[in-house]
C-alpha positions as CSV (number, residue, x, y, z in Angstrom):
1,M,-3.8,-21.0,18.3
2,A,-6.0,-18.9,20.6
3,D,-8.6,-16.2,20.0
4,W,-8.8,-12.9,21.8
5,Y,-11.6,-10.4,21.9
6,V,-11.7,-6.6,22.3
7,S,-14.8,-4.5,22.8
8,S,-15.1,-1.3,24.8
9,V,-18.9,-1.6,24.8
10,A,-19.1,-5.2,25.9
11,Y,-16.4,-4.6,28.5
12,A,-18.4,-1.7,30.0
13,A,-21.4,-4.1,30.3
14,I,-19.4,-6.4,32.6
15,A,-20.8,-6.2,36.1
16,P,-18.2,-4.6,38.5
17,W,-17.0,-6.5,41.5
18,A,-19.3,-6.1,44.5
19,A,-18.5,-6.3,48.2
20,S,-19.9,-9.0,50.5
21,T,-21.5,-10.8,47.6
22,A,-21.7,-14.5,46.9
23,Y,-20.1,-15.5,43.6
24,T,-20.3,-18.9,41.8
25,V,-17.7,-20.4,39.4
26,G,-17.9,-18.8,36.0
27,M,-19.2,-15.4,36.9
28,I,-17.3,-12.5,35.3
29,V,-16.4,-9.2,37.0
30,R,-14.3,-6.1,36.4
31,Q,-12.8,-3.6,38.8
32,L,-15.2,-1.5,40.9
33,A,-12.8,1.5,41.2
34,T,-11.9,3.1,37.8
35,P,-8.5,1.7,36.9
36,A,-5.7,3.5,35.2
37,V,-5.7,3.5,31.4
38,G,-4.3,0.2,30.3
39,S,-5.0,-1.5,33.6
40,E,-8.6,-2.4,32.8
41,R,-9.2,-6.2,33.4
42,A,-11.8,-8.9,33.6
43,W,-11.8,-11.7,36.1
44,R,-13.6,-15.0,36.2
45,C,-14.7,-16.6,39.5
46,T,-12.8,-19.9,39.8
47,T,-13.5,-20.6,43.4
48,A,-17.0,-20.0,44.7
49,G,-17.3,-17.8,47.8
50,T,-18.3,-14.5,49.3
51,T,-16.3,-11.4,48.7
52,A,-14.7,-9.2,51.3
53,A,-16.1,-5.9,52.4
54,T,-13.6,-3.9,50.5
55,E,-12.3,-4.2,46.9
56,P,-9.1,-6.2,46.7
57,T,-5.8,-5.1,45.2
58,W,-6.2,-6.9,41.9
59,T,-3.2,-8.7,40.3
60,L,-3.1,-7.5,36.7
61,G,-0.9,-10.1,35.0
62,E,-2.3,-12.5,32.4
63,G,-3.9,-15.5,34.1
64,T,-3.1,-14.4,37.6
65,T,-5.5,-14.9,40.6
66,T,-6.9,-12.5,43.2
67,T,-8.6,-13.6,46.4
68,S,-11.4,-11.6,47.9
69,G,-13.0,-13.1,51.1
70,T,-13.5,-16.7,50.3
71,A,-13.9,-16.2,46.5
72,V,-11.0,-16.5,44.1
73,F,-10.9,-14.7,40.7
74,T,-8.6,-15.5,37.7
75,E,-7.7,-12.8,35.2
76,V,-9.3,-13.7,31.8
77,T,-9.3,-10.3,29.9
78,G,-10.1,-10.9,26.2
79,N,-9.5,-14.7,26.6
80,G,-11.7,-16.5,24.0
81,T,-11.9,-19.7,26.2
82,W,-14.4,-17.9,28.5
83,M,-16.0,-15.5,26.1
84,G,-19.5,-17.1,25.8
85,T,-19.9,-19.6,28.6
86,Q,-22.0,-17.8,31.2
87,G,-25.7,-18.4,31.5
88,S,-27.9,-19.7,28.7
89,T,-27.0,-17.1,26.1
90,A,-23.5,-16.9,24.5
91,T,-22.2,-13.4,24.4
92,W,-18.9,-11.4,24.7
93,L,-18.5,-11.9,28.4
94,C,-14.9,-10.9,29.2
95,P,-13.5,-8.8,26.3
96,G,-10.6,-6.4,26.8
97,P,-11.4,-2.7,26.3
98,R,-8.0,-1.9,24.7
99,L,-6.0,-3.4,21.8
100,D,-2.6,-2.7,23.3
101,R,-2.9,-5.0,26.2
102,I,-4.4,-7.9,24.2
103,M,-1.7,-7.6,21.6
104,R,1.0,-7.9,24.3
105,W,-0.5,-11.3,25.3
106,G,-1.0,-12.9,21.9
107,A,1.1,-15.8,20.7
108,A,2.0,-17.1,17.3
109,A,-1.0,-17.8,15.1
110,D,-3.4,-16.1,17.6
111,R,-6.3,-13.9,16.3
112,I,-7.7,-10.8,17.8
113,F,-11.4,-10.0,17.1
114,V,-12.5,-6.4,17.6
115,S,-16.2,-5.6,17.8
116,S,-17.6,-3.2,15.3
117,D,-18.9,-1.0,18.1
118,H,-15.5,-0.8,19.8
119,A,-14.4,2.8,20.4
120,E,-11.0,3.1,22.1
121,T,-9.7,6.6,23.0
122,Q,-6.8,7.9,25.0
123,S,-5.3,11.3,25.5
124,T,-1.7,10.1,25.4
125,A,0.4,8.6,22.6
126,M,-0.7,5.1,21.6
127,T,1.7,2.3,20.5
128,L,0.2,-0.9,19.2
129,P,1.5,-3.0,20.8
130,G,3.0,-1.1,23.7
131,A,5.6,-3.8,24.4
132,A,7.7,-6.2,22.3
133,N,5.9,-9.4,21.3
134,D,7.7,-11.6,18.7
135,V,4.6,-13.0,17.0
136,P,2.4,-12.1,14.0
137,Y,-0.7,-10.2,14.6
138,I,-4.1,-10.8,13.0
139,I,-6.7,-8.1,14.0
140,I,-10.1,-8.4,12.5
141,C,-13.2,-6.2,13.1
142,V,-16.4,-8.3,13.5
143,S,-20.0,-7.9,14.5
144,R,-20.7,-9.3,17.9
145,T,-24.5,-9.7,17.4
146,S,-23.9,-13.4,16.6
147,T,-23.2,-16.0,19.2
148,N,-20.5,-17.7,17.1
149,F,-17.2,-18.3,18.8
150,P,-15.0,-17.9,16.9
151,P,-16.8,-15.4,14.6
152,T,-17.6,-16.6,11.1
153,A,-16.5,-14.9,7.9
154,A,-20.1,-13.4,7.5
155,Q,-19.4,-11.4,10.7
156,V,-16.4,-9.6,9.3
157,T,-17.2,-5.9,9.0
158,T,-15.9,-2.4,9.7
159,G,-16.6,0.2,12.4
160,A,-14.1,-0.3,15.2
161,T,-12.2,2.9,16.0
162,V,-8.9,3.6,17.8
163,T,-8.5,7.3,18.7
164,T,-5.9,9.6,20.3
165,T,-6.6,13.2,21.2
166,G,-4.4,16.3,21.5
167,A,-0.8,16.0,20.3
168,S,-0.8,12.2,20.7
169,N,0.7,10.0,17.9
170,I,-0.5,6.5,17.0
171,A,2.3,4.0,16.4
172,I,1.6,0.7,14.8
173,Q,4.6,-1.6,15.1
174,G,6.1,-4.9,16.1
175,P,8.9,-6.1,18.2
176,A,12.2,-4.2,18.0
177,T,14.3,-7.2,17.1
178,T,12.3,-9.7,15.0
179,Y,10.8,-9.7,11.5
180,N,7.1,-9.7,11.8
181,N,3.8,-9.6,9.8
182,Q,0.6,-7.9,10.7
183,L,-3.0,-7.9,9.3
184,W,-5.5,-5.3,10.3
185,Q,-9.0,-5.5,8.9
186,G,-11.9,-3.1,9.4
187,I,-10.3,-0.7,11.9
188,S,-10.3,3.1,11.8
189,F,-7.3,5.0,13.2
190,V,-8.1,8.6,14.3
191,C,-5.2,10.7,15.4
192,G,-5.0,14.0,17.3
193,T,-7.3,17.0,17.8
194,G,-6.9,20.7,17.7
195,A,-4.0,22.5,16.0
196,T,-1.2,20.5,17.7
197,A,0.9,18.1,15.6
198,A,0.1,14.4,15.8
199,S,1.0,11.6,13.3
200,I,0.1,8.0,12.5
201,N,3.4,6.1,12.3
202,I,3.2,2.6,10.7
203,S,6.3,0.5,11.3
204,S,8.0,3.0,13.6
205,D,10.4,0.3,14.7
206,T,13.7,-0.7,13.1
207,V,13.2,-4.2,11.8
208,G,11.8,-5.2,8.4
209,R,8.2,-6.4,8.4
210,N,5.0,-6.5,6.3
211,Y,1.7,-4.7,7.1
212,L,-1.6,-5.4,5.4
213,F,-4.5,-3.1,6.2
214,K,-7.8,-4.1,4.6
215,N,-10.9,-2.0,4.7
216,C,-9.3,0.4,7.2
217,T,-9.5,4.2,7.6
218,F,-6.6,6.5,8.5
219,R,-7.6,10.0,9.7
220,L,-5.5,12.9,10.8
221,A,-8.1,14.8,12.9
222,T,-5.5,17.4,13.9
223,T,-5.3,20.6,11.8
224,A,-1.5,20.9,12.4
225,A,0.5,21.3,9.2
226,G,3.3,19.1,10.5
227,S,1.2,16.0,10.8
228,V,1.8,13.0,8.5
229,I,1.0,9.4,8.0
230,K,4.3,7.5,7.8
231,T,4.3,4.0,6.4
232,N,8.0,3.1,7.2
233,A,8.6,5.4,10.1
234,G,11.6,3.5,11.4
235,E,13.5,4.0,8.2
236,A,16.1,1.4,9.0
237,W,15.0,-1.8,7.2
238,P,13.0,-2.4,4.1
239,N,9.3,-2.6,5.1
240,E,6.2,-3.1,3.0
241,T,2.9,-1.6,3.8
242,V,-0.2,-2.5,1.8
243,W,-3.5,-0.6,2.0
244,D,-6.3,-2.7,0.4
245,N,-9.6,-0.7,0.1
246,C,-8.4,1.8,2.7
247,T,-9.3,5.5,2.8
248,V,-7.5,8.4,4.3
249,Q,-8.7,11.7,5.6
250,F,-6.7,14.8,6.4
251,G,-7.2,17.8,8.6
252,A,-5.0,20.3,6.8
253,V,-3.8,20.9,3.2
254,D,-0.1,20.7,4.4
255,Q,-0.4,17.1,5.7
256,K,0.9,14.2,3.7
257,I,1.5,10.5,3.4
258,D,5.2,9.8,3.8
259,P,6.4,6.3,2.8
260,C,9.9,7.3,4.0
261,N,13.2,5.7,2.9
262,Y,13.7,2.0,2.5
263,G,9.9,1.5,2.4
264,C,7.5,0.2,-0.2
265,F,3.9,1.5,0.1
266,I,1.2,-0.3,-1.9
267,W,-2.3,1.2,-2.1
268,Q,-4.9,-0.8,-4.1
269,N,-8.5,-1.6,-4.8
270,T,-9.9,1.7,-3.4
271,A,-12.8,3.8,-4.6
272,S,-13.0,7.3,-3.2
273,A,-9.6,6.9,-1.5
274,L,-9.6,10.4,-0.1
275,A,-12.5,11.1,2.4
276,G,-13.7,14.3,3.9
277,A,-13.5,17.8,2.4
278,I,-9.8,18.8,3.0
279,F,-7.2,17.4,0.6
280,P,-3.5,17.8,0.8
281,T,-1.5,20.0,-1.6
282,I,1.0,17.2,-1.9
283,L,-0.2,13.6,-1.3
284,F,3.1,11.6,-1.3
285,T,6.6,12.9,-0.3
286,R,9.1,10.1,-1.0
287,G,9.8,6.4,-1.1
288,V,8.4,3.7,-3.4
289,V,4.7,4.1,-4.0
290,I,2.7,1.6,-6.0
291,L,-1.0,2.4,-6.8
292,R,-3.4,-0.2,-8.3
293,G,-7.0,0.6,-8.9
294,V,-7.1,3.7,-6.7
295,D,-9.5,6.6,-7.1
296,L,-7.5,9.9,-6.5
297,S,-9.9,12.1,-8.4
298,A,-10.5,14.3,-5.3
299,L,-7.0,15.8,-5.9
300,G,-7.7,18.6,-8.4
301,S,-6.3,22.0,-9.3
302,G,-3.4,23.0,-7.2
303,K,-2.8,19.5,-5.9
304,S,0.1,17.2,-6.7
305,I,0.3,13.4,-6.4
306,I,4.0,13.6,-5.4
307,D,6.3,16.2,-4.0
308,V,8.0,17.9,-6.9
309,A,10.7,19.3,-4.6
310,N,11.5,15.8,-3.4
311,A,11.5,14.5,-6.9
312,A,14.7,16.6,-7.3
313,S,16.4,15.1,-4.3
314,A,18.1,11.8,-3.4
315,N,15.1,11.1,-1.2
316,G,12.6,11.6,-4.0
317,P,9.8,9.2,-4.7
318,C,9.3,6.5,-7.2
319,L,5.7,6.2,-8.2
320,V,4.1,3.4,-10.2
321,A,0.3,3.7,-10.8
322,R,-1.8,1.2,-12.7
323,N,-5.5,1.6,-13.7
324,C,-6.1,4.5,-11.4
325,R,-8.6,7.4,-11.7
326,L,-7.1,10.8,-11.6
327,N,-8.4,14.4,-11.7
328,A,-7.7,16.2,-15.0
329,S,-6.2,19.2,-13.1
330,V,-3.9,17.3,-10.7
331,T,-0.2,18.1,-11.0
332,I,2.2,15.3,-12.1
333,P,5.8,16.4,-12.4
334,T,7.2,16.3,-15.9
335,D,10.7,17.7,-15.1
336,G,13.0,18.5,-12.2
337,F,14.2,15.0,-11.6
338,S,17.8,15.4,-10.5
339,Y,18.4,11.8,-9.3
340,I,18.2,8.5,-11.2
341,G,15.4,6.2,-10.0
342,N,13.0,9.0,-9.1
343,D,10.6,7.7,-11.8
344,I,6.9,8.2,-12.3
345,E,5.0,5.5,-14.3
346,L,1.3,5.9,-14.9
347,H,-0.1,2.9,-16.7
348,N,-3.6,3.5,-18.0
349,C,-4.4,6.3,-15.6
350,D,-6.6,9.2,-16.5
351,S,-9.6,11.3,-15.5
352,G,-11.8,10.0,-18.3
353,D,-12.9,6.9,-20.1
354,T,-9.8,6.5,-22.2
355,G,-8.3,3.1,-21.5
356,Y,-5.0,3.8,-23.1
357,K,-3.3,6.8,-21.6
358,S,0.0,6.3,-20.0
359,T,3.0,8.4,-18.9
360,F,6.6,7.4,-18.0
361,Q,8.7,10.2,-16.5
362,R,12.3,9.4,-15.9
363,F,15.6,11.1,-15.3
364,S,16.3,10.8,-19.1
365,G,13.0,12.3,-20.3
366,I,9.3,11.5,-20.6
367,V,7.1,9.2,-22.6
368,T,3.5,10.2,-23.1
369,T,0.5,8.9,-25.1
370,E,0.0,10.6,-28.5
371,T,-3.3,10.6,-30.4
372,T,-2.4,12.8,-33.4
373,I,0.9,11.5,-34.8
374,I,-0.2,7.9,-35.1
375,R,0.4,5.1,-37.5
376,S,-2.4,4.1,-39.8
377,N,-3.8,0.7,-38.7
378,G,-1.5,0.9,-35.7
379,A,-2.1,0.6,-32.0
380,S,-5.6,1.2,-30.7
381,N,-7.7,0.4,-27.7
382,G,-10.7,-0.3,-30.0
383,V,-11.9,3.3,-30.0
384,Q,-8.8,5.6,-30.0
385,A,-5.6,5.0,-32.1
386,Y,-2.4,6.1,-30.3
387,S,1.3,6.0,-30.2
388,Y,4.0,6.7,-27.6
389,K,5.8,10.0,-27.8
390,Y,9.4,9.8,-26.5
391,V,11.0,13.1,-25.6
392,S,14.5,12.7,-24.2
393,N,16.4,15.4,-22.4
394,A,20.1,16.2,-22.0
395,N,20.5,13.3,-19.5
396,A,19.7,10.6,-22.0
397,G,22.6,8.4,-23.3
398,H,23.6,4.9,-24.0
399,L,23.9,4.0,-20.3
400,L,20.7,5.9,-19.4
401,P,18.2,5.7,-22.2
402,L,14.6,6.7,-22.0
403,F,12.0,3.9,-22.1
404,A,8.4,3.1,-21.6
405,A,6.7,-0.1,-20.4
406,P,7.5,-3.4,-22.2
407,I,5.1,-4.4,-25.0
408,Y,4.0,-8.0,-24.5
409,L,2.9,-10.6,-27.0
410,W,1.9,-14.2,-26.6
411,N,4.0,-16.4,-28.7
412,T,3.2,-20.0,-29.7
413,V,5.8,-20.5,-32.5
414,I,8.8,-22.4,-31.2
415,G,12.0,-23.6,-32.9
416,S,11.7,-21.2,-35.9
417,A,13.4,-17.8,-36.3
418,Q,11.0,-14.8,-36.1
419,T,11.5,-11.1,-36.6
420,L,9.9,-8.5,-34.3
421,R,9.3,-5.1,-35.9
422,V,8.5,-1.7,-34.3
423,E,7.6,1.3,-36.4
424,I,8.8,4.7,-35.5
425,I,8.8,8.2,-36.9
426,S,10.9,11.3,-36.0
427,S,12.3,14.5,-37.5
428,G,15.7,13.0,-38.4
429,T,17.4,9.7,-39.2
430,L,18.3,7.7,-36.2
431,N,21.0,5.0,-36.0
432,E,21.3,1.9,-33.9
433,A,23.0,3.7,-31.1
434,D,20.3,6.4,-31.0
435,I,17.3,4.1,-30.6
436,W,16.8,0.3,-30.4
437,V,14.4,-2.4,-29.4
438,E,15.1,-5.1,-26.9
439,V,13.3,-8.4,-27.2
440,E,13.1,-10.9,-24.4
441,S,11.9,-14.4,-25.3
442,L,11.8,-17.9,-23.9
443,S,14.6,-19.1,-26.1
444,T,16.1,-21.8,-23.9
445,S,14.6,-25.3,-24.5
446,G,13.4,-27.1,-21.5
447,F,13.6,-24.2,-19.0
448,P,11.8,-20.9,-18.5
449,Q,15.0,-19.0,-19.1
450,S,14.8,-16.1,-21.4
451,V,17.3,-14.8,-23.9
452,I,17.5,-11.0,-24.6
453,A,18.4,-9.7,-28.0
454,N,18.4,-6.1,-29.4
455,D,19.3,-4.3,-32.6
456,G,21.6,-1.8,-30.9
457,P,25.4,-1.8,-31.2
458,A,27.2,-4.7,-29.7
459,T,29.7,-2.5,-27.9
460,P,30.0,1.3,-27.3
461,I,32.7,1.4,-30.0
462,T,30.9,-0.7,-32.6
463,A,30.3,1.1,-35.8
464,T,26.6,1.9,-36.2
465,T,24.3,2.3,-39.1
466,A,20.9,3.9,-39.6
467,Q,17.9,1.9,-38.5
468,T,15.8,0.4,-41.3
469,T,13.9,2.8,-43.6
470,S,10.2,2.2,-43.5
471,S,7.4,3.1,-45.9
472,T,4.5,2.6,-43.5
473,T,1.8,5.2,-43.4
474,W,1.3,7.6,-40.5
475,A,-1.9,9.7,-40.1
476,A,0.2,12.8,-39.2
477,S,3.9,13.6,-39.1
478,P,6.4,15.7,-37.2
479,A,8.5,18.3,-39.0
480,T,10.8,16.8,-41.7
481,P,9.5,13.3,-41.0
482,V,11.7,10.2,-41.2
483,K,10.0,6.8,-41.0
484,Q,12.1,3.9,-39.7
485,A,11.6,0.4,-38.2
486,L,13.4,-1.3,-35.4
487,T,13.8,-5.1,-36.0
488,V,15.2,-8.0,-34.0
489,S,15.3,-11.7,-34.8
490,F,14.7,-14.3,-32.1
491,T,13.9,-18.0,-31.9
492,A,11.7,-19.1,-29.1
493,Q,12.0,-22.6,-27.7
494,E,9.1,-22.4,-25.3
495,V,5.5,-21.0,-25.7
496,G,5.1,-17.9,-23.6
497,L,5.3,-14.1,-23.5
498,V,7.7,-12.1,-25.6
499,A,8.5,-8.6,-24.3
500,A,9.7,-5.8,-26.5
501,T,11.0,-2.5,-25.0
502,V,12.1,0.5,-27.0
503,Y,15.0,2.5,-25.7
504,L,15.9,6.1,-26.8
505,A,19.5,7.1,-26.0
506,K,19.9,10.2,-28.2
507,A,19.6,13.3,-26.1
508,S,17.1,16.1,-26.7
509,T,15.2,14.0,-29.3
510,T,11.5,13.4,-30.0
511,V,10.4,10.1,-31.5
512,Y,6.9,8.6,-32.0
513,V,6.7,4.8,-31.4
514,D,3.8,2.6,-32.5
515,P,3.2,0.1,-29.7
516,L,1.5,-2.4,-32.1
517,V,4.5,-4.5,-32.9
518,T,4.5,-7.2,-35.5
519,V,6.1,-10.6,-35.5
520,T,6.8,-12.5,-38.8
């Protein structure tokens, strides 16, 4: 394993090569004449001597040598071996000024440390790395005020920036032919200026890989409407992109985050996820989006978390959000889903201090949290009693029922038959083919293998009967109320979780389900 270092500021502090000058072994120089972008290098004197009267033609390859007069210099750009060895004070002596070049030279298990004062800018499109390199990448922003080599965990921070101007994209990718992982920590990516389109494309290659960005910032500085942040830009293989405590900033309301096809985008652990003063009309376009602990409250009236139009297409999104803060006025589609799988699940997501509000929008209907029609002594978060309101649409049926999240219970009774019971209320009698509960329990002795049982019909042509009549009390009722119970027997053979899921197959029907199930 080797360590590499990048700092535009420390690189600029390297003394340029000087003519007719005596150099001793260990002294570090950079080019005297301004090199082309990407050709900036640092050299270490490896043979003492006096330089020639004119600057040599430097050899730019990794570890190559260049002779000037009687002195010999070896290329050491970003090489951690020589980073803090000159003089009596350890410092960043030979860092690279650009990430691309260092990423091309890294090997498996290598680390790249980027100083928090690093500010890399170019006016052309940037690809990181700019050439294939079949190794994982670990890129970490650190403070360079310490003399530790390698840096310690206490030095990990944020502040390094990578910027393109004009109509110049930033592409973050790996090799074209090999599965690869990347970790980026503490880096800000700033893309484009003016009104010309420029985008940030993560995984713009065509091979499956994983990307973890931690404490990073993604900013579309351009004001062009066509600019996007794509998290699976290659769209050829399943890729996973994770943003952990990352923020995003937009330059126009028509810009978006596009997880693309075949991609899974996970955003987690982020307060004030949207920076700046301009927020997109539509945040996500398509793909699989998973949000956990993300504050999206900046999206208010006239804003939508996902693209409603795409929700009615084969390329529509699948959104699962858990424990997220939303704005009370943000738009969340409740209909228009024309393709199976374009689901929206909001688990305990709200704009206020509720702790119970959930929504499950599917092709077959919608399940929302109800606080009026509730069972007496039923489900509650300790402050508010609630139930789940199932509203199926014309698409619902035995093969495509409407369902919410499973209800979990911890079970310690093994070897004895138990009955799980779910209370429901609706405006008409429902039979076993209309609605049922499915119970998954650890009912195989000696193995963590579950057995699934339900109170629905055994086959599509099995004769059905009405679900059990119930006399439980509800605080309020729908029109012509009918109270029933769904019951399933099971025998657990191992201690563990029991999962109960209620399915509504009857089309165009409203049912209220109490999620406080009982087991006797």
